[in-house]
C-alpha positions in Angstrom: 87.5 76.5 97.3 84.9 75.5 99.9 87.1 72.6 101.1 90.1 75.1 101.5 88.0 77.5 103.4 86.7 74.7 105.7 90.2 73.6 106.3 91.3 77.1 107.2 88.3 77.6 109.6 89.3 74.4 111.4 92.1 76.5 112.9 89.6 78.3 115.0 90.6 78.1 118.7 88.4 76.6 121.3 87.5 80.0 122.8 85.8 81.1 119.6 88.4 83.5 118.4 90.2 83.1 115.0 93.8 82.1 115.0 96.1 85.1 114.4 96.8 84.1 110.8 93.5 82.2 109.9 91.8 85.3 108.6 94.9 85.9 106.4 94.6 82.4 105.1 90.9 82.9 104.3 91.7 86.1 102.4 94.4 84.4 100.5 92.0 81.6 99.4 89.4 84.1 98.2 92.2 86.1 96.4 93.3 83.1 94.5 89.6 82.3 93.7 89.0 85.8 92.6 91.9 85.7 90.1 90.8 82.3 88.8 87.2 83.5 88.5 88.2 86.7 86.7 90.3 84.7 84.1 87.5 82.2 83.5 84.8 84.8 83.0 87.0 86.9 80.8 88.1 84.0 78.5 84.9 82.0 78.3 82.2 84.7 78.4 81.5 87.9 76.5 80.2 90.4 79.0 79.5 94.0 78.1 81.0 96.8 80.0 77.8 97.3 81.9 77.6 93.7 82.9 81.2 93.8 84.1 80.3 96.7 86.4 77.4 94.7 87.8 79.6 91.7 88.3 82.0 93.8 90.4 79.2 95.3 92.6 80.0 93.3 95.7 83.6 94.5 95.6 82.4 98.1 95.2 80.4 97.6 98.4 83.5 96.5 100.3 85.4 99.7 99.2 82.5 101.9 100.3 82.3 100.2 103.7 86.0 100.7 104.3 85.9 104.3 103.2 82.9 104.8 105.5 84.9 104.3 108.7 88.0 106.3 107.7 86.7 109.6 108.9 85.5 108.6 112.4 88.5 106.4 112.9 91.1 109.1 112.1 89.3 111.7 114.1 88.7 109.6 117.2 92.1 107.9 117.2 94.2 111.0 116.7 92.3 113.0 119.4 92.4 110.3 122.0 96.0 109.4 121.1 97.3 112.9 121.5 95.2 113.7 124.5 96.6 110.7 126.3 100.1 112.1 126.0 101.3 115.4 127.4 102.7 117.9 124.9 106.3 117.1 125.5 105.9 113.3 125.0 103.7 113.8 121.9 106.3 116.1 120.4 109.1 113.6 120.9 106.9 110.8 119.4 106.0 112.9 116.5 109.6 113.9 115.8 110.7 110.2 116.0 108.0 109.2 113.6 108.8 112.0 111.1 112.6 111.2 111.2 111.7 107.5 110.5 109.4 108.4 107.6 111.9 110.7 106.0 114.8 108.2 106.4 113.0 105.2 104.9 111.6 107.4 102.1 115.1 108.6 101.2 116.4 105.0 101.3 113.6 103.9 99.0 114.4 106.6 96.5 118.1 105.8 96.4 117.3 102.1 96.0 115.0 102.8 93.1 117.6 105.0 91.4 120.4 102.4 91.8 118.2 99.7 90.3 116.8 101.6 87.3 120.3 102.9 86.4 121.7 99.4 86.7 119.0 97.4 84.9 118.2 100.2 82.4 114.7 99.0 81.5 114.1 101.8 79.0 117.3 101.6 77.0 116.2 98.6 74.9 112.9 100.1 73.7 111.4 103.4 72.5 108.4 105.4 73.6 106.9 105.1 70.1 106.5 101.3 70.6 104.5 101.6 73.8 100.8 102.5 73.7 99.7 105.4 75.7 96.7 105.3 78.0 94.7 107.8 80.0 95.5 111.6 80.1 98.2 113.7 81.6 97.2 115.4 84.9 97.4 119.2 84.6 99.4 120.1 87.6 102.2 122.6 88.6 104.9 121.8 91.0 104.7 125.1 93.0 100.9 125.2 93.0 100.7 121.5 94.2 103.1 122.1 97.1 101.2 125.3 98.1 97.9 123.3 97.9 99.5 120.9 100.3 100.0 123.7 102.8 96.6 125.1 102.1 94.9 121.8 102.9 96.7 121.6 106.2 94.6 124.5 107.3 91.1 124.0 105.9 88.8 127.0 106.1 85.7 124.8 106.8 86.2 121.7 109.0 82.9 120.1 107.8 83.9 120.6 104.2 87.3 119.0 104.9 85.5 115.8 105.7 84.6 115.2 102.1 86.5 117.8 99.9 90.0 118.9 99.2 91.1 122.3 98.0 92.9 122.5 94.7 94.1 125.4 92.6 94.6 125.8 88.9 96.2 128.4 86.7 93.9 130.3 84.4 95.2 132.5 81.6 94.5 136.2 81.8 93.2 137.6 78.6 95.3 140.6 77.5 93.5 143.9 77.2 92.8 144.7 73.6 94.0 148.1 72.2 91.4 150.0 70.3 92.7 151.0 67.0 90.8 153.6 64.9 89.7 152.3 61.5 88.5 155.5 60.1 91.6 155.8 57.9 92.8 152.5 56.6 96.1 153.9 55.4 97.0 155.0 58.9 99.2 152.5 60.9 99.2 152.3 64.7 102.2 153.7 66.5 105.3 151.6 66.7 105.1 151.2 70.5 101.6 149.8 70.1 102.9 147.1 67.7 105.7 146.2 70.1 103.3 146.0 73.0 100.9 143.7 71.1 103.8 141.4 70.1 105.0 141.2 73.6 101.6 140.3 74.9 101.4 137.5 72.4 104.8 136.1 73.4 104.3 136.2 77.2 101.1 135.0 78.9 100.0 135.9 82.4 98.0 133.6 84.7 96.0 133.9 87.9 95.3 131.3 90.5 91.7 129.9 90.6 90.7 127.7 93.6 88.2 125.0 93.5 87.2 121.9 95.6 87.5 118.3 94.5 85.9 115.2 96.1 87.9 113.3 98.7 88.7 113.5 102.4 91.2 116.2 103.3 93.1 113.8 105.6 96.1 116.1 106.2 93.8 119.0 107.3 91.9 116.7 109.7 95.1 115.3 111.2 96.5 118.8 111.8 93.2 119.8 113.5 92.9 116.6 115.5 96.5 116.9 116.8 95.9 120.5 117.9 92.4 119.7 119.4 93.9 116.7 121.3 96.6 118.8 122.8 94.0 121.4 123.9 91.8 118.7 125.5 94.8 117.4 127.4 95.4 120.9 128.8 91.8 121.5 129.8 91.9 119.3 132.9 88.6 118.0 134.3 86.5 120.0 131.8 88.1 118.2 128.9 87.3 114.8 130.4 83.9 114.4 128.8 85.2 115.2 125.3 87.9 112.6 125.7 85.5 109.9 126.9 83.3 110.7 123.9 86.1 110.3 121.3 87.3 107.2 123.1 83.9 105.6 122.9 83.7 106.6 119.2 87.0 104.9 118.5 85.9 101.7 120.2 82.6 101.7 118.3 84.3 102.3 115.0 86.7 99.4 115.7 83.7 97.2 116.3 82.3 98.2 113.0 85.6 97.2 111.4 85.2 93.8 112.9 81.8 93.5 111.2 83.3 94.6 107.9 86.0 92.0 108.2 83.4 89.3 108.0 82.3 90.6 104.6 85.8 91.2 103.3 86.5 87.8 101.7 83.5 88.0 99.5 84.2 91.6 98.6 87.8 90.8 97.7 86.7 87.8 95.6 84.6 90.0 93.3 86.9 93.1 93.5 89.8 91.1 92.0 87.7 89.2 89.5 86.2 92.4 88.1 89.6 94.0 87.8 91.0 91.0 85.9 88.0 91.1 83.6 88.6 94.8 82.8 92.1 94.2 81.4 91.8 93.7 77.6 95.4 94.1 76.5 97.8 91.8 78.3 100.5 92.4 75.6 101.4 95.7 77.4 102.7 93.6 80.4 105.2 92.0 78.0 106.4 95.3 76.6 106.7 96.8 80.1 108.0 93.6 81.7 111.5 94.9 82.4 110.2 98.1 83.9 107.7 96.2 86.1 110.5 93.8 87.2 112.6 96.8 88.2 109.8 98.4 90.3 108.8 95.1 91.9 112.4 94.2 92.7 112.9 97.5 94.4 109.8 97.1 96.5 110.8 93.5 97.4 114.3 94.5 98.5 113.0 97.5 100.5 110.4 95.4 102.3 112.5 92.2 102.8 115.9 93.7 103.6 115.9 97.4 104.5 112.7 97.8 106.6 113.2 94.6 108.6 116.9 95.5 109.2 116.0 99.0 110.5 113.3 97.3 112.7 115.8 94.7 114.1 118.5 97.3 114.8 116.2 99.4 117.0 113.7 96.8 118.5 116.0 93.7 118.6 113.1 91.4 117.7 112.3 89.2 114.7 110.9 91.5 112.1 109.4 88.7 110.0 107.2 87.7 112.9 106.1 91.3 113.1 105.3 91.2 109.3 103.2 88.0 109.7 101.2 89.9 112.4 100.4 92.5 109.7 99.6 90.0 107.0 95.9 90.7 106.9 96.5 94.5 106.6 99.1 93.9 103.8 96.8 91.7 101.8 94.0 94.2 102.2 96.3 97.0 100.9 97.2 94.8 98.0 93.6 94.2 97.1 92.1 97.7 97.5 95.1 99.8 96.6 94.5 102.5 99.3 96.5 103.0 102.4 93.8 105.2 103.9 91.1 102.6 103.3 93.4 100.0 104.8 93.8 102.0 108.0 91.0 100.2 110.0 92.7 96.8 109.3 96.1 98.3 110.1 94.9 99.4 113.5 93.5 96.1 114.3 96.6 94.1 113.2 99.0 96.4 115.0 97.2 96.5 118.3 95.8 92.9 118.5 98.5 90.9 116.7 101.7 92.8 117.4 100.6 94.3 120.7 101.6 97.9 119.9 100.6 100.5 122.4 97.4 102.2 121.5 98.8 105.5 122.4 101.4 105.0 119.7 99.1 103.5 117.0 96.5 106.2 117.4 99.1 108.9 116.9 101.5 107.3 114.4 99.4 105.2 112.0 97.1 108.0 110.7 100.0 110.3 110.1 101.9 107.5 108.4 99.0 106.6 106.1 99.1 110.3 104.9 102.8 111.2 104.6 104.8 107.9 104.7 104.9 106.7 101.1 108.1 104.5 100.7 106.7 102.5 97.8 105.4 105.6 96.0 108.7 107.4 96.3 110.6 104.4 94.9 108.1 104.0 92.1 108.4 107.7 91.1 112.2 107.6 91.0 112.2 104.5 88.8 109.4 105.7 86.5 111.0 109.1 85.9 114.4 107.7 84.9 112.7 105.0 82.9 110.9 107.7 80.9 114.2 109.5 80.4 115.7 106.3 79.1 112.8 105.9 76.6 113.5 109.4 75.2 117.3 108.9 75.1 117.6 111.7 77.6 120.9 111.5 79.5 120.5 112.6 83.2 123.5 114.2 84.9 124.3 113.9 88.6 122.5 117.1 89.4 119.3 116.0 87.7 119.4 112.6 89.5 119.7 114.5 92.8 116.8 116.6 91.8 114.7 113.5 91.1 115.7 112.2 94.6 114.6 115.3 96.4 111.5 115.8 94.2 110.3 112.2 94.5 110.7 112.4 98.3 108.7 115.6 98.7 106.1 114.5 96.1 105.5 111.2 97.8 104.8 113.0 101.1 102.3 115.1 99.3 100.6 112.2 97.7 97.2 111.5 99.1 96.5 107.9 100.4 94.1 107.2 97.6 94.4 105.0 94.5 96.6 106.4 91.6 97.7 109.5 93.4 101.2 108.6 92.4 100.4 109.6 88.8 99.7 113.2 89.8 102.9 113.5 91.8 104.7 111.7 88.9 104.1 114.8 86.7 105.8 116.9 89.3 108.9 114.8 89.2 109.0 114.8 85.4 108.6 118.5 85.2 111.4 119.1 87.7 114.0 117.6 85.4 112.6 118.8 82.1 111.0 115.6 80.9 107.7 115.7 78.9 104.8 115.4 81.4 102.7 113.8 78.7 104.9 110.7 78.9 103.2 109.7 82.1 100.6 108.1 79.9 103.2 105.5 79.0 103.0 103.8 82.4 99.3 104.2 83.1 98.4 100.9 81.5 100.4 98.9 84.2 100.1 101.4 87.0 96.9 99.8 88.5 98.9 96.7 89.2 102.1 98.4 90.5 99.9 100.7 92.6 98.7 97.7 94.7 102.2 96.5 95.5 103.6 99.9 96.4 100.5 100.5 98.6 101.3 97.3 100.5 104.9 98.5 101.1 103.5 101.8 102.3 101.3 100.1 104.9 104.2 97.8 106.0 106.4 100.9 106.5 103.7 102.5 108.6 103.5 99.4 110.8 107.3 99.1 111.2 107.4 102.8 112.1 104.8 102.3 114.9 106.9 99.4 116.4 110.1 101.4 116.2 108.6 104.5 117.7 107.1 102.5 120.6 110.5 101.0 121.4 112.2 104.4 121.3 109.4 105.9 123.4 109.5 103.1 126.0 110.9 105.3 128.8 108.4 108.0 128.3 105.5 105.6 128.3 106.7 103.8 131.4 107.1 107.1 133.2 103.5 108.0 132.3 102.4 104.5 133.5 104.1 105.1 136.9 102.4 108.5 137.2 99.0 107.3 136.1 99.1 103.7 137.3 97.3 102.4 134.1 97.9 99.7 131.7 100.6 100.6 129.2 98.7 99.4 126.2 95.5 101.2 126.9 95.4 104.4 128.9 91.7 104.0 129.3 91.7 100.4 130.4 89.4 99.1 133.0 91.2 98.3 136.2 90.4 94.7 137.1 92.2 94.6 140.5 89.6 96.6 142.4 88.1 94.8 145.4 84.4 93.8 145.1 83.5 95.9 148.1 85.2 99.0 146.7 82.5 101.0 145.0 84.5 104.2 144.6 86.1 105.0 141.3 89.9 105.4 141.1 91.1 108.2 138.9 94.5 109.0 137.4 96.0 112.2 136.1 97.3 112.1 132.5 98.3 115.1 130.5 96.4 117.5 132.9 93.0 115.7 133.1 91.6 112.9 135.2 89.8 109.9 134.0 87.9 107.2 135.9 89.3 103.9 134.9 86.0 102.1 135.6 84.4 104.2 132.8 86.6 102.5 130.2 85.3 100.4 127.5 88.0 98.0 126.3 91.1 96.2 127.6 94.2 95.3 125.7 97.1 93.3 127.0 100.3 95.1 127.9 103.0 95.5 125.2 105.9 93.1 125.7 108.6 95.5 124.5 
């Protein structure tokens, strides 16, 4: 392994920067080493559960480091990205992004339904032959969708940084009717008996709210978009706030560069520890056809449909674009979280694929939250697979219901590991399938979750490239007005004469910014 890493590092360029793909090669080497190490330790040692957790400690540190920078990165990137655009341009960019997200999600759902109804992975086996794992999440379709709207408007912004709001139904105890026992031969009135029976047959519930751990990303995005628009309209008075968040964004990205140095080691132990935790590999044989169906759908969506959409709009090689996102895709595969991958996604999109920072700062955080192509495809396949296991024939109306529900549920899925299982219950309930059968797919979900997260990140990146191409005229018009670099509205102007000490300012979205106060410089996009 050391010789392989040394060979990869030989690709370092003379100016001291890594080649565009060398870091991906390093991660690939450590990924392979992690798989091999996990298999060796699992087969030739007998570690206790506690020792396995100690073994995976370096991987846990990597996850904590990536989650650490999610909050400052989302807040700073969204505010500066929206503030750099006027309200009309930001509205158009947002509309294009949402249309792209919905279109690709619908395509993924239809693809998944076509594959699972063609391959029929659940027809040849029964639910009784598959071992169940985990527990069924207790969720309600209506309450989950309402919670999604509630979280868009958090009542406490600080609390939204580490907690999400969640409601549950609590049964209301019926009021007991006092019956006199003085005379045992006296029966209660007939109406009282009927009322008691009715209360036993129908139950009433009330909504009880509580908070669960996890960043309320959707609420923060809504706040940051609104806050960025307000700063853009404040003129000179909003300039200091904009410079603060721009500096915060730059500092956060430098922290990401430090984390990247530790990532190969963290991935090595993260994968090895996960391999060691798997005790029953027989489940992969039983669920093999189901896994092939899901992975085939993800492969077709990522190799054919997404590149085709990108090529139609951008007219550039989509596979070169994919190679530029290789490090982010591999990171998503390893850590199974699109939100935690966001720092790496920013870096790959801006540095490797030269996407305008005004686009990435606005589109990528939103995409990591609501664009879940892989999750939508997975939920469509899993729900019909469970129906096939139970010999439950779905009519055309129920298949359409699965399509709509899987699309909506994937948008509501948080960008955290295993969130698809929670939304999976919503899809099963919508077509009358037993929600408890979600435990049939839990045993292999940890592996499929990694691949669908990788497709989610790839879809976000393609979306940023397409939105930039469609927004080219608006961005060029802003560049002519502001006379700034198209890839970075806060870039340092390098053409000033040495004897010019005065600072040149530009107007952008209602405020002025001194270019000489900028921190970083990124090359102009070549679209």
